[in-house]
C-alpha positions in Angstrom: -16.0 -10.5 -1.5 -12.6 -9.9 -0.1 -11.4 -12.0 2.9 -9.2 -11.3 5.8 -6.8 -14.0 4.5 -6.4 -12.0 1.2 -5.6 -8.8 3.1 -3.1 -10.7 5.3 -1.5 -12.3 2.2 -1.2 -8.8 0.6 0.7 -7.4 3.7 2.8 -10.6 4.0 3.9 -10.1 0.4 4.5 -6.4 1.0 6.7 -7.2 4.0 8.6 -10.0 2.2 8.8 -9.0 -1.4 8.5 -5.2 -1.3 6.3 -2.6 -3.0 6.7 -3.3 -6.7 6.2 -7.1 -6.8 3.2 -6.6 -4.5 1.7 -4.0 -6.8 2.2 -6.2 -9.9 0.6 -9.2 -8.1 -2.4 -7.6 -6.4 -3.5 -4.5 -8.5 -6.0 -4.8 -11.4 -4.9 -3.4 -14.7 -7.5 -0.6 -14.4 -6.9 0.1 -10.7 -7.0 3.5 -9.1 -4.7 4.6 -6.3 -5.0 7.9 -4.4 -3.3 9.5 -1.4 -5.3 12.0 0.6 -5.1 15.4 -1.1 -3.2 14.2 -4.2 -4.3 13.4 -7.8 -5.2 9.7 -8.3 -3.0 7.4 -10.3 -5.2 5.5 -12.8 -4.2 2.2 -14.4 -1.5 -0.2 -13.3 1.3 1.5 -15.4 0.7 4.9 -13.6 0.6 3.2 -10.2 3.8 1.2 -11.0 5.6 4.5 -12.1 4.5 6.3 -9.0 5.4 3.4 -6.7 8.8 3.0 -8.4 9.7 6.6 -7.7 8.7 6.2 -4.1 10.4 2.8 -3.7 13.7 4.3 -5.0 13.6 6.9 -2.2 13.6 4.3 0.5 16.9 3.3 2.1 16.1 -0.4 1.6 14.9 0.2 -2.0 11.3 -0.9 -2.3 11.0 -2.1 1.3 9.6 -0.6 4.5 11.5 -0.8 7.8 8.4 -2.2 9.4 4.6 -2.6 8.7 2.2 -2.9 11.6 -1.4 -3.8 10.8 -3.5 -2.7 13.8 -7.0 -3.5 12.5 -8.9 -4.8 9.5 -12.5 -4.1 8.8 -14.2 -5.9 5.9 -17.6 -5.2 4.3 -18.2 -7.2 1.1 -15.6 -6.1 -1.5 -14.3 -3.2 0.7 -11.6 -3.3 3.4 -10.3 -0.7 5.7 -6.9 -1.4 7.2 -5.4 0.7 10.0 -1.6 0.5 9.8 1.6 2.1 10.7 4.5 2.1 8.1 8.0 2.8 9.3 10.3 4.2 6.6 13.9 5.2 6.3 14.7 7.4 3.3 18.1 7.5 1.6 20.4 10.1 3.0 18.6 10.2 6.4 19.1 8.4 9.7 15.6 9.1 10.8 12.8 6.6 10.7 9.5 8.1 9.7 6.4 6.5 11.0 3.2 7.0 9.0 -0.1 6.0 10.7 -2.8 5.6 8.0 -6.1 4.2 7.0 -5.9 2.2 3.8 -9.3 1.8 2.1 -9.3 -0.9 -0.5 -12.0 -2.1 -3.0 -11.4 -5.6 -4.4 -12.8 -7.4 -7.5 -11.9 -10.8 -8.7 -9.0 -11.1 -6.3 -7.4 -7.8 -7.3 -7.4 -4.3 -5.8 -9.4 -2.0 -8.1 -9.4 1.1 -5.9 -7.2 2.1 -3.0 -7.1 5.4 -1.0 -4.7 6.3 1.8 -5.5 8.7 4.6 -2.5 9.3 6.8 -0.7 11.4 9.3 3.1 11.4 10.0 4.7 11.1 13.4 
């Protein structure tokens, strides 16, 4: 069973340490990560590669401008997190806000499956 404190710790690490250290710490070796409408990344090495590419596109490499967690719903090993990510990409002065649902499945203290459903503002 995942707890609210585990989810809060995940987001605290994401805010403080950035994307890649958080992936290394919280994702299981056999994890699956999918964005709505895109092919899933399977296994931590594939997730790290995809997240490294994304992290390098951000103005503050690997860090979001802001992360707002609006709601957390937990049911056993599953959590749904409503959040808004604020991002600034290299070469742009615009801040992109992405409102999304993050659906996580946890096992033994690690994320084994994560799917994002989002819209951009």
